[in-house]
C-alpha positions as a Markdown table, in Angstrom:
| # | Residue | x | y | z |
|---|---|---|---|---|
| 1 | Unk | 0.0 | 0.0 | 0.0 |
| 2 | Unk | 1.2 | 3.5 | -0.8 |
| 3 | Unk | -0.3 | 6.9 | 0.3 |
| 4 | Unk | 0.1 | 10.2 | -1.5 |
| 5 | Unk | -1.0 | 13.8 | -0.6 |
| 6 | Unk | -1.7 | 16.5 | -3.1 |
| 7 | Unk | -2.5 | 20.2 | -2.9 |
| 8 | Unk | -3.2 | 23.0 | -5.3 |
| 9 | Unk | -4.4 | 26.7 | -5.2 |
| 10 | Unk | -5.2 | 29.1 | -8.0 |
| 11 | Unk | -6.2 | 32.7 | -8.1 |
| 12 | Unk | -9.7 | 33.6 | -9.4 |
| 13 | Unk | -9.7 | 35.9 | -12.4 |
| 14 | Unk | -12.2 | 37.3 | -14.9 |
| 15 | Unk | -12.2 | 36.0 | -18.5 |
| 16 | Unk | -11.7 | 32.3 | -17.6 |
| 17 | Unk | -14.1 | 29.4 | -17.2 |
| 18 | Unk | -14.2 | 27.8 | -13.8 |
| 19 | Unk | -13.4 | 24.1 | -14.2 |
| 20 | Unk | -13.1 | 21.9 | -11.1 |
| 21 | Unk | -13.1 | 18.1 | -11.1 |
| 22 | Unk | -13.5 | 18.2 | -14.9 |
| 23 | Unk | -16.8 | 20.1 | -14.6 |
| 24 | Unk | -17.6 | 23.6 | -15.8 |
| 25 | Unk | -19.1 | 25.5 | -12.9 |
| 26 | Unk | -21.3 | 28.6 | -13.4 |
| 27 | Unk | -19.4 | 31.5 | -12.1 |
| 28 | Unk | -18.3 | 35.0 | -13.2 |
| 29 | Unk | -14.6 | 34.2 | -12.6 |
| 30 | Unk | -12.4 | 31.2 | -13.4 |
| 31 | Unk | -9.1 | 30.0 | -12.1 |
| 32 | Unk | -5.9 | 31.5 | -13.5 |
| 33 | Unk | -3.2 | 29.1 | -14.6 |
| 34 | Unk | -1.2 | 27.8 | -17.6 |
| 35 | Unk | -3.6 | 24.8 | -18.1 |
| 36 | Unk | -7.3 | 24.9 | -17.3 |
| 37 | Unk | -6.2 | 25.4 | -13.6 |
| 38 | Unk | -8.5 | 22.6 | -12.3 |
| 39 | Unk | -7.4 | 22.7 | -8.6 |
| 40 | Unk | -9.1 | 19.4 | -7.7 |
| 41 | Unk | -7.5 | 17.4 | -10.5 |
| 42 | Unk | -4.1 | 19.0 | -9.9 |
| 43 | Unk | -4.3 | 18.0 | -6.2 |
| 44 | Unk | -5.3 | 14.4 | -7.2 |
| 45 | Unk | -2.5 | 14.2 | -9.8 |
| 46 | Unk | 0.1 | 15.3 | -7.2 |
| 47 | Unk | -1.2 | 12.8 | -4.7 |
| 48 | Unk | -1.0 | 10.0 | -7.2 |
| 49 | Unk | 2.5 | 11.1 | -8.3 |
| 50 | Unk | 3.6 | 11.3 | -4.6 |
| 51 | Unk | 2.3 | 7.9 | -3.8 |
| 52 | Unk | 4.3 | 6.3 | -6.7 |
| 53 | Unk | 7.4 | 8.3 | -6.0 |
| 54 | Unk | 7.3 | 10.1 | -9.4 |
| 55 | Unk | 8.1 | 13.8 | -9.9 |
| 56 | Unk | 5.4 | 16.4 | -9.1 |
| 57 | Unk | 2.9 | 17.9 | -11.5 |
| 58 | Unk | 5.0 | 21.0 | -12.2 |
| 59 | Unk | 7.9 | 18.9 | -13.3 |
| 60 | Unk | 5.9 | 16.5 | -15.5 |
| 61 | Unk | 3.7 | 19.2 | -17.0 |
| 62 | Unk | 5.8 | 22.4 | -16.7 |
| 63 | Unk | 4.0 | 25.8 | -17.1 |
| 64 | Unk | 6.9 | 26.8 | -19.4 |
| 65 | Unk | 5.8 | 24.2 | -22.1 |
| 66 | Unk | 3.4 | 25.7 | -24.6 |
| 67 | Unk | 1.8 | 22.3 | -25.3 |
| 68 | Unk | 0.1 | 22.5 | -21.8 |
| 69 | Unk | -1.3 | 26.0 | -22.4 |
| 70 | Unk | -5.0 | 25.8 | -21.6 |
| 71 | Unk | -4.7 | 22.0 | -21.3 |
| 72 | Unk | -7.6 | 19.9 | -20.2 |
| 73 | Unk | -6.6 | 18.5 | -16.8 |
| 74 | Unk | -8.6 | 15.4 | -17.3 |
| 75 | Unk | -6.1 | 14.5 | -20.1 |
| 76 | Unk | -3.2 | 15.2 | -17.8 |
| 77 | Unk | -4.8 | 12.9 | -15.2 |
| 78 | Unk | -5.3 | 10.2 | -17.8 |
| 79 | Unk | -1.6 | 10.4 | -18.6 |
| 80 | Unk | -0.7 | 10.0 | -14.9 |
| 81 | Unk | -3.1 | 7.0 | -14.5 |
| 82 | Unk | -1.5 | 5.3 | -17.5 |
| 83 | Unk | 1.9 | 5.7 | -15.8 |
| 84 | Unk | 0.6 | 4.4 | -12.5 |
| 85 | Unk | -1.0 | 1.4 | -14.2 |
| 86 | Unk | 2.4 | 0.6 | -16.0 |
| 87 | Unk | 3.9 | 0.5 | -12.5 |
| 88 | Unk | 1.1 | -2.0 | -11.6 |
| 89 | Unk | -0.5 | 0.2 | -8.9 |
| 90 | Unk | -4.3 | 0.4 | -8.5 |
| 91 | Unk | -6.3 | 3.1 | -6.7 |
| 92 | Unk | -8.0 | 1.9 | -3.6 |
| 93 | Unk | -9.6 | 5.3 | -2.8 |
| 94 | Unk | -9.3 | 9.1 | -3.1 |
| 95 | Unk | -10.4 | 11.5 | -0.4 |
| 96 | Unk | -10.4 | 15.2 | -1.3 |
| 97 | Unk | -11.5 | 18.7 | -0.3 |
| 98 | Unk | -12.4 | 21.7 | -2.5 |
| 99 | Unk | -12.0 | 24.9 | -0.4 |
| 100 | Unk | -13.9 | 27.8 | -1.9 |
| 101 | Unk | -15.9 | 30.7 | -0.3 |
| 102 | Unk | -18.0 | 30.8 | -3.5 |
| 103 | Unk | -19.6 | 29.4 | -5.6 |
| 104 | Unk | -21.2 | 26.5 | -3.8 |
| 105 | Unk | -19.6 | 23.3 | -4.9 |
| 106 | Unk | -22.1 | 20.7 | -3.5 |
| 107 | Unk | -24.4 | 20.8 | -6.5 |
| 108 | Unk | -21.5 | 19.9 | -8.8 |
| 109 | Unk | -19.9 | 17.1 | -6.8 |
| 110 | Unk | -22.0 | 14.2 | -8.2 |
| 111 | Unk | -21.0 | 15.2 | -11.7 |
| 112 | Unk | -17.3 | 15.6 | -10.6 |
| 113 | Unk | -17.3 | 12.1 | -9.2 |
| 114 | Unk | -18.8 | 10.8 | -12.4 |
| 115 | Unk | -16.2 | 12.5 | -14.6 |
| 116 | Unk | -13.3 | 11.5 | -12.4 |
| 117 | Unk | -14.5 | 7.9 | -12.0 |
| 118 | Unk | -14.5 | 7.5 | -15.8 |
| 119 | Unk | -11.0 | 9.0 | -16.2 |
| 120 | Unk | -9.6 | 7.1 | -13.3 |
| 121 | Unk | -11.3 | 3.8 | -14.1 |
| 122 | Unk | -12.7 | 3.4 | -10.6 |
| 123 | Unk | -16.2 | 3.4 | -9.1 |
| 124 | Unk | -17.6 | 6.7 | -7.9 |
| 125 | Unk | -17.8 | 5.2 | -4.4 |
| 126 | Unk | -14.0 | 5.1 | -4.3 |
| 127 | Unk | -13.9 | 8.9 | -4.6 |
| 128 | Unk | -14.8 | 11.3 | -1.8 |
| 129 | Unk | -15.1 | 15.0 | -2.6 |
| 130 | Unk | -16.0 | 17.4 | 0.1 |
| 131 | Unk | -16.8 | 21.1 | -0.1 |
| 132 | Unk | -15.4 | 23.5 | 2.5 |
| 133 | Unk | -15.2 | 27.3 | 3.0 |
| 134 | Unk | -12.6 | 29.3 | 4.8 |
| 135 | Unk | -15.2 | 31.2 | 6.8 |
| 136 | Unk | -14.1 | 34.4 | 5.0 |
| 137 | Unk | -10.6 | 34.1 | 6.2 |
| 138 | Unk | -7.4 | 34.4 | 4.0 |
| 139 | Unk | -7.3 | 34.7 | 0.2 |
| 140 | Unk | -9.7 | 31.8 | -0.3 |
| 141 | Unk | -12.2 | 33.2 | 2.2 |
| 142 | Unk | -12.0 | 36.6 | 0.6 |
| 143 | Unk | -13.0 | 35.1 | -2.7 |
| 144 | Unk | -9.6 | 35.6 | -4.4 |
| 145 | Unk | -8.6 | 32.0 | -4.9 |
| 146 | Unk | -9.8 | 28.4 | -4.7 |
| 147 | Unk | -7.8 | 25.5 | -3.3 |
| 148 | Unk | -8.0 | 21.7 | -3.1 |
| 149 | Unk | -6.3 | 18.9 | -1.4 |
| 150 | Unk | -6.4 | 15.1 | -1.9 |
| 151 | Unk | -5.1 | 11.9 | -0.3 |
| 152 | Unk | -4.9 | 8.7 | -2.3 |
| 153 | Unk | -4.3 | 5.1 | -1.3 |
| 154 | Unk | -2.8 | 2.8 | -3.9 |
| 155 | Unk | -2.3 | -1.0 | -3.7 |
| 156 | Unk | 0.4 | -2.8 | -5.6 |
């Protein structure tokens, strides 16, 4: 068994779609980043990479590489899953949090679980996504950013 922890945060900005967990969320602002800035998928990717001892997301998908400009994070996640499967690891479960003052994430979580389960090749019941706020504290609580964290358990 192997455990990995992942974390990501991105600033909210106008003129971008808000994509979290592979789902477009209705909001006037989106996340700023080189790719689609999907904080949940980025946290899951880093947790998976950490559990397998591979390099982190920024090393594998550098923001200096134009081929990742506006990249769909579900495709990045699929690449990582293929690498993990080559190493003969299997996902036991994923536990994650999306931390955002707004918009409300709960209505989107079932769709996120559906999208992620298809990309990851696991059952939705193996994925936990919880929505949290920062009670109006710090940059997330002030509505300037959204963050996510994830823990994964792999079997070999």
